[in-house]
KEMARLUM-46218 format. One record per residue: x, y, z of N, C-alpha, C in turn. Coordinates in steps of 0.1 Angstrom, whole numbers, plus 5000, padded with zeros to 4 digits. Layout:
<sites>
XYZXYZXYZ
...
</sites>
This chain:
<sites>
166551236616167951216617168251106627
169050996623169350896632170850906635
171150876648172450896654172950766659
174350746660174950636667175950686676
176150606687177150646697178250546697
179450606694180750526693181850596700
182550526709183650586716183350726722
182150726729181650856736181450966726
181250936713180951036703179551006697
178851116693177551106687177751136672
177551036663177751036649176451036642
176351116631175051116623175150996614
174050906616173950786609173050796596
171950866598171050886587170351016588
170051076576169351206576167951196570
166951246577165551236571165451346561
164951316549164851416538163951536542
162951516551162051626554162551706566
163651666573164151726585164951846582
165351916593166152046591167552016588
168051886591169451856590169951876575
169051836566169451846552169551996548
168652076553168752216549170052286555
170552226566171752286573173052226567
172852146556174052086550174851986559
174151926568174751816576174951696567
175951616570176251496563176351376572
176151256566176251136573177751126577
178051096590179451086594179851206602
179151316602179451426610179351396625
180351446633180351426647179751546654
178751526663178051636670178851656683
179351776685180151806697179351866707
178651976704177852056714176452086708
175552106718174152156714173852276723
173552386716173352516723174552556732
175752526727176952566734177252476746
176552366748176752286760177052146755
177652056763177851916759176451856756
176551756748175251686743174551626755
175251576765174551516777173751616785
174051746784173351846791172051896784
171751856771170551896764169451786765
168451816773167451716775166651696762
166351796755165551786742166351696732
167651726731168451646721168551496726
168751476739168851346744167551266742
166451346743165151276743164851226729
165051306719164651266705165751266695
166951316699168151326690167751396677
166951506679166551586668167051726670
167351806659167851936660166852046657
165652006654164652106649164352216660
164452176673164052266684165252326692
166452306687167652366694168052496687
168952576693169352696688170552686679
171552606683172752586675173452456679
174252406669175052286672176452306667
177352226673178752236669179152096664
179652086652179951956646181451946642
181951826641183351806637183251726624
183851786613183851716600185351716595
185851596593187251576588188251656597
188051656610188951716620188751866622
187751926615187452066616186152086622
186152186632184852216640184052326632
182752306632181852406626180752426636
180352556637179152596645178052636636
176952566638175752596629174652646637
174152766633172952826639171652766632
170652736640169452666635168452776632
167952786620166852866616165552786618
164752836627163552756630162352766621
162552836610161552846600161252706594
160052666595159752536590159552536575
159752416569159552406554158052416551
157652516544156152536542155552416534
156452356526155952236518155452126528
156252096538155951996547154952036558
154652166558153552216567152252216559
152252266547150952286539150352156535
151152066530150551936525149851866536
150451836548149751776559148451856563
148651986563147452076567146252056558
146552046544145452026535144851886536
145751786538145251656540144451646553
144851716563144151716576142751776574
142651886567141351956565140451866557
140951806546140151716538139551606546
140451536554140051426562138951466572
139251576579138351626589136951656583
136951726572135651766565134851636561
135551536556134951416552134351346564
135051346575134551276587133351346592
133351486593132151556597130951536588
131251536575130251516565129551376567
130351276569129751146571128951126584
129551186594128851186607127551256607
127451366600126151446600125151406589
125651356578124751326567124351176566
125151086572124950946570125050876584
124650946594124850886608124050766610
122950736602122150626604122850496600
123950506592124650386587125850356596
125950236602127150206610128450206602
128350156590129550156581130050296578
129050386576129450526573130050586585
129650556597130250606609131650556611
131850426608133250366609134150436598
133550456586134350526576134750666580
133850726587134150866592135250856603
135250746610136350726620137650706613
137650636602138950626594139450756590
138550846585138950976582139451056594
138851036605139251106618140651056621
140950926620142350876623143350946613
142950956601143851016591144051156594
143051226598143151376602144151396613
144051306624145051316635146451276631
146651186621147951156616148551276609
147751336600148251446593148551566602
147651586612147751696621149051686630
149451556633150551536641151851526634
151851516621153051496613154151606615
153751726613154651836615155251846629
154451826639154851826653155851706656
155551596650156351476652157751506646
157851566634159151586627159951686636
159251776642159951876651160251826665
159951696668160351646681159351666692
158051696688157051726699156651586704
156551576717156251446724154751406720
153851496722152451466719152251436705
152951506696152851476681153251336678
154451296684154851156681153951056687
153451086699152450996706151250976697
150651086692149451076684149651006671
150751036664150950986650151250836651
151950786660152250646661150950566665
150150626675148950556680147950546668
147750656661146650656651147050576638
148450566636148850486625148550336627
148650296640148350156643146850136644
146050246648144650226649143950226635
144450306626143650326613143450196606
144350106603144049986595143049896603
143049896616142149816624140649876622
140550006623139250066621138750046607
139750046598139350016584138849876582
139549786589139049646588137649626594
137449696605136149696611135049756602
135449856595134549916585134149816574
135149746569134949646558133949536563
134149486576133249386581131849436582
131649556587130249606588129649646574
130549696565130049736552129549616544
130249506544129849386537128649326543
128449336556127349286563126049366559
126249496558125149586554124649566540
125649556531125349556516124949426511
125549316516125249186510125149076520
125049106533124849006543126048906543
127248956539128448866539129148876552
129348766558130048756571131548746570
132248846574133748836575134148806589
135248736591135648706605135848826613
135348816625135448936634136148906647
136548776649137148736662138548806664
139148846653140548906655140449056659
139249116657139149266660139449296674
138949216684139149246698140649236701
141349136695142749126698143549236692
143249276680143949386674143749516681
142449546685142149666693142949656707
143049536712143849516725145249546723
145849516712147249546709147449696709
146549766702146649916701146549976715
145649926723145549986737146749956745
147349836743148649806750149749896746
149949916733150950006729150750146734
149550186736149250326741149850336755
149750226763150350226776151950236775
152550166766153950166764154450306760
153650376752154050506748154050616759
153550576770153550676781155050696785
155950606781157350626784157950736776
157150786766157650906758157851026767
157051026778157151136787158251126798
159051016797160150996806161451016798
162051136799163151166790164251066789
164550996800165650906800165350776791
164050746789163750626782163050666768
162850786766162050826754162650776741
163950806738164550766725164650616724
164950546735165050406734163650346730
162650386737161250336734160850376720
161150506716160750546703161450476692
162650446693163450386683162850246680
162350176690161750046688160250066683
159650166689158250186686157950226671
158950286665158850316651158650196643
159550096645159449966638158149896642
157749896654156549826658155349886651
155350026651154150096644154050066630
155250066623155250036608154849896606
155449806614155149656613153649626615
153149686625151749656629150749716618
151149836613150349896602150349816590
151549766586151749676575150849546577
150949496589150149376592148649396591
148149516596146749546594146349556580
147249626572146949636557146949506550
147849416554147849286548146649196552
146149216564144849146568143749196559
143649326557142649376549142749326534
143949326530144249276516143849136515
144249056525143948906524142448886524
141648946533140248926533139548976520
139949086515139349136502139749046491
140948996490141348916479140648776480
140448726492139648596493138248616488
137548726492136248756487136248786472
137248846467137348876452137448746444
138348656449138548526442137148456442
136348466452135148386453134148446443
134148576440133048626432133548686418
134848666415135348736403134648696390
134048576390133448536377131948546378
131448596389129948616390129548746384
128248746381127648876375126448916384
126848956396125748996406126149136411
125249196418125549326424126549316435
126549206443127549196454128949166448
129049096437130349086430130849216426
129949306421130349436417130949516429
130249506440130749576452132049526456
132249396457133549336462134649376452
134449366439135449396429135849546430
134749626433135049776434135849806447
135549736458136249756470137749716469
137849596463139249536461140049626452
139549666441140249756432140649886438
139749946445139950086451140950066462
140949956469141949936480143349926474
143549856463144849846457145349976453
144450056447144950186442145250276454
144550266465144750356476145850326485
146050196488147050156498148350106493
148350046481149649986477150750086475
150550206470151650296469152350336482
151550366492152250396505152950276511
152350156509153050036514154250006506
154250006493155349956485156450066484
156150186484157150296482157550366495
156850346506157150416518157350326530
156350246534156450166546157350046545
157149966534157849846533159349866530
159749966522161249986520161850036533
161150126540161750176553161850066563
160849976564160949866573162049766570
162249736557163249636553164649696552
164849816546166149876544166449996551
165450056558165650186565165550306556
165350286543165250396533163950386526
163350506523162050506516162350546501
161550486492161650526478160950656476
159750676482159050806482158650836496
158750966498158351016511156850996513
156450946526155050926529154151046527
154751156527153951276525153351286511
153951216502153451216488152451096487
152850986491151950866490150750876498
150750956509149550966518148451036510
148651116500147551166492146751056486
147450956480146850846474146050766484
146550766496145850686507144450736509
144150856507142850916508141850876497
142450816487141550786475140450696479
140750586486139650486489138550546498
138850606509137750646518136950766511
137650856504136950966498136050916487
136650826478135850776467134650696472
134850616483133750536488132650626495
133150726501132150816507131250886497
131850916486131150976474130150876468
130750756465129950656458128750606467
129050586480127950546489126850656490
127350776492126350886493125550906481
126150886469125450906456124850786450
124850676458124250546453124750496440
126050516438126650476425127750366428
127650296439128650206443128950096432
127950056426128049946416128749986403
128850116401129450166389130950206392
131550156403132850206406133850156396
133750036391134649986380134550086368
133450126365133250216353133950356357
133850396369134550526373136050506371
136650396376138050366375138450366360
137650296352138050296337138050426331
137050516335137050646329138250736334
138650716346139750786351141050746344
141150606342142350556335142350606320
141250606314141150656300141450796299
141050876309141351026309142851036311
143450946320144950956322145650926309
145250826301145850796288145750916279
144650976278144451096269145351206274
145651216287146451326292147951306290
148451186287149851156286150551246276
149951246264150551316252150651466255
149551536258149751686260150651716272
150551636283151351666294152851636291
153151536284154551506280155051626271
154251666262154751786253154951906262
154051936271154152056280155452046288
155751926294156951906302158151916294
158151866281159251876272159552016269
158552096266158752236263159352316275
158852276287159352336299160852306301
161252186299162652146300163552216290
162952226278163752296267163952436270
162952506275163052656278163852686290
163752596300164352626313165352516317
166052466307166952346310168052386320
168452506321169552546330169052566344
167752586345167152616359166452496364
165852406356165052296360165952186366
165552126377166152006382165151896381
165551776385164751656384163451666392
163551726404162351736413161351826406
161751936401160852026394160151966382
160951896374160451826362159451716366
159751636377158851536381157551596387
157751706394156551776400155651826389
156251886379155451946368154751836361
155451726358154851616350153651546358
153951516371152951446379151751546382
152051666385150951766388150151796376
150751806364150051826352149151706348
149751586350148951466347147751456356
147951486369146751486378145751586374
146151706371145151816368144451786355
145151746345144551726332143651606332
144051496340143251376341141851416348
141951486359140751526366139851616357
140551706350139751796341138951716330
139751626324139051536314137951456320
138251396332137251316338135951396342
136151516346135051606350134451676338
135051666327134551746315133151706312
132851576312131451526308130451586318
130751586331129851636341129551786338
130651866337130552006336129952046322
130251976312129752006299128151986299
127751876306126351856308125651966316
126352006326125852116335125752246327
126752276319126852406312126352396298
125652296295125252276281124352386276
123552436285122652546281123352666276
124652686281125452806277126352766266
126952646266127952606256127252576243
126152496244125452446232123952476233
123552606232122152646235121152576226
121452566213120452506204120252356207
121452286209121352146212120552126225
120852206235120152196248118652216247
118252316238116852346236116152226230
116852166220116252046213116151926223
117151906231117051796240115951816251
115851946256114851976265113451956259
113251996247111951986240111651836237
112751756234112551616232112051546245
112651576256112151526269110751556272
110351686269109051736272108051656263
108351656250107451586241107351436244
108451376247108351226250107551206263
107651296273106851286285105351306282
105051406273103651436270102951326261
103751256254103251156245102451046252
102851026265102150926272100750966276
100351096275099051136278098151156266
098651126254097851146242096851036240
095551076238094550976235093651016224
093851136218093051176207093851266198
093251286186093951376176093951526181
092951566188092951696193094151726203
094351626212095451636221096751636214
096851556203098051546195098451676189
097451756186097751896181098151986192
097351996202097452096213098752066221
099051946223100151906232101551886225
101451826213102751786206103051876195
102151896186102451966173102852116176
102152166186102552306190103952316195
104352216203105752216208106752206197
106452116187107452086176107552216168
106452286165106552406156107352516163
107052536176107752636184109152606186
109552486188110952446190111752466177
111252416166111952436153111852576147
110952656153110852796148110452796133
109552706129109052696115107752776115
107352806103106052886101104852796104
104952666102103852586105104252436103
103352346108103552206107102252136107
102252006102101051936101101351786103
100351706107100351566107099251516098
099551436089098551396078098251246080
096951216079096551076080095851046067
096450946059095850916046095150776048
093750776047093050656047092750616033
092050506031091750456018090850556010
089850616017088950706009088950846015
089850876024089851006030091251046035
091351176037092651236042092251326053
092951306065092651386077093951466080
093851596083095051676085094751756098
095751756107095751846119096951926117
096852056119097952146116098052256127
099252326127099552436136100352536129
100052666131100752766125100352796110
101152856103100852896089101352796079
100352716074100652616065099352596055
099652586042098552576033098052436033
096852416039096352286041095852226028
095252306019094752266006095952215998
097052285998098152245990098752115995
098852106009099251976014098451866010
097051886011096151776007096351735992
096551835984096751805969098051735967
099151775974100451705973100351555978
099551535988099351395993098551315983
097551375977096751295967097451265955
098451355951099251325939100551255942
100751215954101951145958103251215955
103251345956104451435954104951505966
104351465978104651535990106151515995
106551395994107951365999109051435991
108751465978109751535969109651685969
108651745975108451885974109551955982
110252055975111352125982110952225992
109652265993109152366002108852306016
108752176017108452116030109452006033
109551996047110351876052109251776056
109251656049108251556051108851426055
108351366066108851236071107651146071
107751026065106750926065106850846078
105750836085105750766098105150626097
103850606101103150476100102750446086
102950326082102450276069101950136070
100650116069100049986068098749996061
097949896061096749886053095649986057
095550016070094450106075094750256071
096050296073096350436070097850456068
098250566063099550616062099650756068
100650776076100750906083102050976079
102051116079103251196076103351306086
104551346089104851466097105451566087
104851686086105251786076105651916084
106751976080107252106085107452196073
107052326075107352426065108752476067
109152576059110452636061110452716074
111652746079111752816091111352966089
111153036100110653176099111653266092
112953216091113953286084113953246069
112953176065112753126051113853036046
114352956055115452856052114852716056
115352616050114952476053115652436066
115152326072115652276085117152236083
118052266092119452216091119452066094
120652006092120751866094120551826108
121051906118120851866132119351866136
118551956131117151966134116351856127
116851816115116251706108116451576116
117651556121117951436129117051436141
116851556147116051566159114551526155
114151576144112751546139112551396136
113651336131113551186129113351116142
114051166152113951096165112551116171
111951236169110651266174109651176167
109851146154108851066147108850916152
110050876157110150736162109250726174
109050836182108150836193106750856189
106550946179105250966174104550846167
105350766161104750646154103950566164
104550536175103850456185102650526190
102650656193101550736198100450736188
100750756175099750766165099050636163
099750526164099150396164098250376175
098650416187097750406199096550486197
096650616192095450696190094550636180
095050576170094250506160093550396166
094250316174093550196180092550246191
092750356198091850406207090550446200
090750516189089550566181088750446176
089450346171088850226166088150146177
088750136189088150066200086950146205
086950276205085850356209084650336201
084850336188083750306178083150176181
083950076182083449936185082749926198
083249996208082449996221081150066220
081050176212079850246210078850156203
079250086193078449996186077949886195
078849836203078549726212077549766223
077749896228076849946238075449966233
075350006220074050036215073249906212
073949796212073249666209072949586222
073549636233073349556246071949536250
071049646250069649626254068849536246
069249506233068549416225068749276228
069749246237069949106241069049066252
068348956250067348906260068048876273
069148796272069848756285071048856287
070748966293071749076294072349076308
072048986317072548996331074048976332
074548886323075948856323076848966319
076249076313077149186309076749316317
076149296329075849416337077149496340
078249416342079549486345079949586335
079649556322079949646311079149776312
077849756314077049876315077549966327
077849896338078349976350079550056347
080549986340081750056337081550166327
080750146317080450256308079850376314
078850356323078150466329079150536339
079950466346080950526355081950616348
082450556337083350636329082750766323
081450756319080850876314080650976324
080250936336080051036347081451096352
082451016352083751066356084251166346
084051146334084451246323083651376324
082351356327081451476328081951566340
082151496352082651566364083951636361
084851566354086151626352086051746343
085151746333085051866324084351976332
083351946340082652046348083652116358
084452036364085452086374086452176367
086952136355087852216347087252346343
086052346339085352476335085152566347
084852506359084652586371085952646376
086952566376088252606382089152696373
088852696360089752766350088952876343
088052836334087352936326086453026334
085652976343084753056351085553156360
086653106365087553196374088153306365
088553266353089153376344088053476341
086853436338085753526335085453616347
085553566359085353646371086353756373
087653726371088653826371088553926360
088153876348087953966337086854066340
085754016346084654106349085154216359
085854176369086354266379087254376372
088054326363088954426356088254516348
087154466340086354556332085654656341
085054606352084354696361085254806367
086454776370087454876375087754976365
087854936352088155036341086855126339
085755066340084455136337084255246348
084755226360084455316371085455436371
086355436362087355546362086555676357
086755776364086055906361086555966348
087755946345088356006333087955936320
087255826321086955756308085655816302
085655836289084455896282083255806285
082055866285080855786287080555686277
080955716264080755606254081555486257
082855506261083655386264083155316276
082655396286082055326298080855246295
080055286285078855216281079255086274
080355096266080854976259081354866269
082054916279082554826289081454766297
080354836300079254776307078554666299
078454696286077954596277078854466276
080154496277081054376277080854296290
080654376301080354306314079154226313
078054276307076854206306077054076297
077854096287078153976278078953866286
079853916294080653816303079653746312
078653816318077653756327076853656319
076553686307075753586299076653456297
077853476293078753366291078953286304
079053356315079253286328077953206332
076753266329075553196332075453076324
075853086311075752966302076652856307
077852896311078852796316078352736329
077652816338077152756350076052646347
075252676337074252586333074852456327
075952476319076652366313077252276324
077852346334078452276345077452196353
076252256355075252186362074752066354
074652076341074151966333075251856333
076451896333077551796334077651726347
077451806358077551746371076451806380
075251736380074151786388074351766403
075051856408075451836423074251856432
073151916427072051946436071351806439
071551706431070951576434071351536449
072551556453072951526466072351616477
072251746473071851846483070351866485
069551866474068151886475067251776470
067851676464067151556460066751556445
066151446441065951426426064851516421
063651526428062451596423062751746422
063351806433063551946432064651976422
065651896420066651916410066051916396
065151816393064451806380063551936378
062851976388062052096387062852216383
063952236390064852356387065352346373
065752226369066352206356065352236345
064152176346063052196336062652346336
062652406348062252546348063252636340
064552606342065552686335065452656320
065152536316065152496302063852556295
062852576303061552636297061752776291
062752846297062952986292063552986277
064252876274064952876261064352766251
063452686257062952576248061952636238
061952586226061052636215059652576216
059252526228057952476230057552496244
056252466247055752476261056152356268
056852376280057452266288056652256301
056152136304055352116316055952006323
056152026337056651926345055651896357
055151776358054251736369054851626377
054851656390055451556400054351526410
053851406410052851356420053651336434
052951276443053551246456054551136455
055851166456056951066455057751086468
058150976474058950986486060050866486
059650756480060550646481061750656472
061650726461062750746452063850826458
063450916467064451006473065350926482
064950816486065750736495066750646488
066750646475067650566467069050636467
069950556462071350606462071550706451
072650776451072950886442073050836427
073750726425073850676411072450656404
071550606412070150576407069550716403
069650816412069050946409069751006397
071050986395071751036384071250976371
071050846371070450776359069150836355
068250866364066950916361067151066356
068051136362068251276357068751276343
069751176340070251176326069151136316
068251046320067151006311066351126307
065951206318065151326315065951426306
067151436309068051536302068151496287
068251366284068451326270067051326263
066051296270064651316263064351456260
064751546269064551686266065451736255
066651696255067551736244067051686231
066551566231066051506218064851586213
063951626223062751706219063151836213
064151896218064652036213065252016199
065951906197066651896184065751836173
064851736176064251666166062651666166
062051696177060551676178059751776170
060251906169059452016163058052026170
058051996183056751996190056452136195
055152156199054752286206054552266220
054452136225054152106239054851976242
055651986254056351866259055951856274
055551726278055151706292055951596298
056351616311056951516319056051496331
055751366334054951336346055751226354
055851256367056551166376055551126388
055550996391054650946401055250816407
054650766418054950646424053750566427
053750436426052650356429053050206430
052650146442052950006444054449976443
055250056449056750036449057350046435
056650126426057150136413057250286410
058350326404058550466401058250486386
057350586382056950606368057450736363
057950736351058450856344057750846330
056850946327056250946314056651076307
056851056294057251166285056251166274
055751296270054851306258055051436251
055051426238055151556230054251536218
053851656212052951656200053751686188
054951636187055851666176055551576164
056651566155056451496142056651346144
057151296155057351156157058451096149
058550966149059550896140059150746140
059750676131059450536129060350466140
059850346144060650266154061950226149
062050196137063350146131064350266131
063850386127064650496127065050536141
064150526150064350566164065450486171
065550366168066550276174067950326171
068150396160069450436156069750586158
068650656162068750806163069650846174
070450946172071350996183070551106190
070551096204069751196212070751286219
070651416217071351516224072851516221
073451616228074851636226075751526232
075151446242075951356249076251226240
075551216229075851096220075050976225
074150986234073350866238072150856229
071850736224070650706216069650646225
068450616218067350556226067750426232
068650356225069050226230069950246242
070750356243071450376255070550416267
069450496264068450516274067850386280
067550306270066950176274068050096283
069250106279070350046287070350086301
070250216303070150266317068950206325
067750206318066550156324066750006328
067249926318067449786321068449766332
069449856333070449846344069849866358
068749946358068049966371066949866373
066849766364065849666365064449716361
064349816353063049866348062649826334
061649896329061149866316060749996309
060849996296060450116288059550076276
058450146274057650136263057550276256
057550276243057250406237056350386224
055550486223054550486212054850606203
055050586190055350696182054850666168
054550766161054150756147054350886140
054950886128055251006121054051096120
054151216125053051316125052151316137
052351216146051451206157052151216171
053351266171054051276184054651146189
055251166202055951046208055551036223
055450916228055150886242056150786247
056750816258057650726265057050696279
056950566282056550526295057550436302
058150486313059250426319058850386333
059150256337058750196350060050146356
060250186369061450136376061050086390
061249956393060949906406061849976417
061250036427061950106437062750016446
062249896449062849806459064049726452
064149726439065049636433066049716424
066149846427067049926419068549876421
069149866410070649826410071449956408
072249986417073050106417074250086408
074650196402075850186393077050206401
</sites>
């Protein structure tokens, strides 16, 4: 409420819409005669602020008639709750930024902006009621906030894009704020309070406007510089400029500027102050979530949600006006329209986020398909063989679609290969492929994938377990899966083709006279083989053998129960013995895959232990003779591993092909040369046949054994004739061993 003094009378000049005067039905032009039953000059509180919120009663004269009005000190809950909510929001954001992003100077300054806003909202109610400290705080922080905001922009642009904004003015602006703090100390001098405050209001609004204009000018200059650029910094500047306009223009254009120019506000600052929080809150979120460069997209989505909300909100407001036209006034209608627009816009904007979060409940089948798609797409990167294609991918597809079975078919020129999962008639599928009627068969869902000269591939699904065909949504999902599968199938085909070529190439390497230039290839091949053997051995030890151990303990526990019949106990003991046999076999396999004893006890002892174990199961007499050897034990582990593999493959070959009754291994050293001799009395073979024969389960032929020997700088001779056995003589120079 603003007053004027004329002819020793106090006349009401202006009424604040949020003050108590409006509620008391005071009018412009009323003459105030007394305050609390005393002359106006005797009321210190009234003389200080010329406000009636903290007095008991006033006497006014209107049109020559005196009226006494008692003041009800109940505050307007609307003007108390709105600032309180804004204060809580600002304070929470300040604390959040200080605690979560204290490492960033710009974040700390943004938190200070929130802190200024929280003090402004905290002081608003007290200021309206004429509290001295409330007015001191609100005017001080209203001047400080745009300067801190300017400081934030300077530091923010420096951090994000090394853009230098002018900083020389900051010290002068902060100096003005400090100077006005000293002038406001006169608030506490009752005789000067109202005079100082009446001018300070205009100074505060003017300085705040000036601070906002500086911010606007600097942002606009930067925006003009980068508006046509397509860079990440231009995105930042455009986002800052756009959010600043949305946040600050309403309070400037509808509250501060009209009051500064005309003394009247178009909208109360208590409404426009909500929009003021848009910039700092949105930037706190975008900075914390690393989505700053998508700010323009966020604004467009909010605006689009607002456009969608106009029609339903308008209809709702129209229905309200029609039903309650006698009760509704303009303020209620405006509140309902704006409130509904805000709520519906935010709901539409957040719908995408919440629908995504709640998709598993709202659209369970769609969510299941999307989850399965992500899993399958992730697993496809690990596929390198057809076996993995079945175990990792086909199993997931069949279980996700809940079909009885599925298959992947590869049609070559002269052959058809099928991998399948579940219940599916493979012979029928093969027949349909050969007769070219697979795609038209109503019992299967068939999708053609790769098609070129080498092969054609198909993905086939049976009916669902409910005996129905796949619905449209699941067929579309299957089409998407095949687009991923096509690439993986082609990779698997190329890996298989490359593997065959490498095997052929490796088998021919020792036949080349000048093989030194491809030593690297032998080295890589041997290392890859050993890595794969160690991996398989580790997997067997850590999974299968551990499972067998726990199975044996479980069976033993059951067998020890006194209530179990003796016949069942005997069966359980037999099962335990069988588990022990499996465990022993796996241990032997692990040892053969990864002969760890080479490192612990050396080459000769490891070979003796290995041959001794093999002698129990070999179909012939197995003899191992080791003369005095000491230099070979000083060689590196890869060299010892090469020799162990050679013995292993020769022994496997003898067990599979020799039909011998006696096999002998002899090891010796002489003149810095390591000798390994093998002899059997088996059926022998021709040299031509031997060069292509596969030896043992590892897939190494005689040429691969020779490759190992050549890699170590050694030589190999063998003598064989059909019906007269086989002799291998291997010589490796100890001083010139080349480690793998």
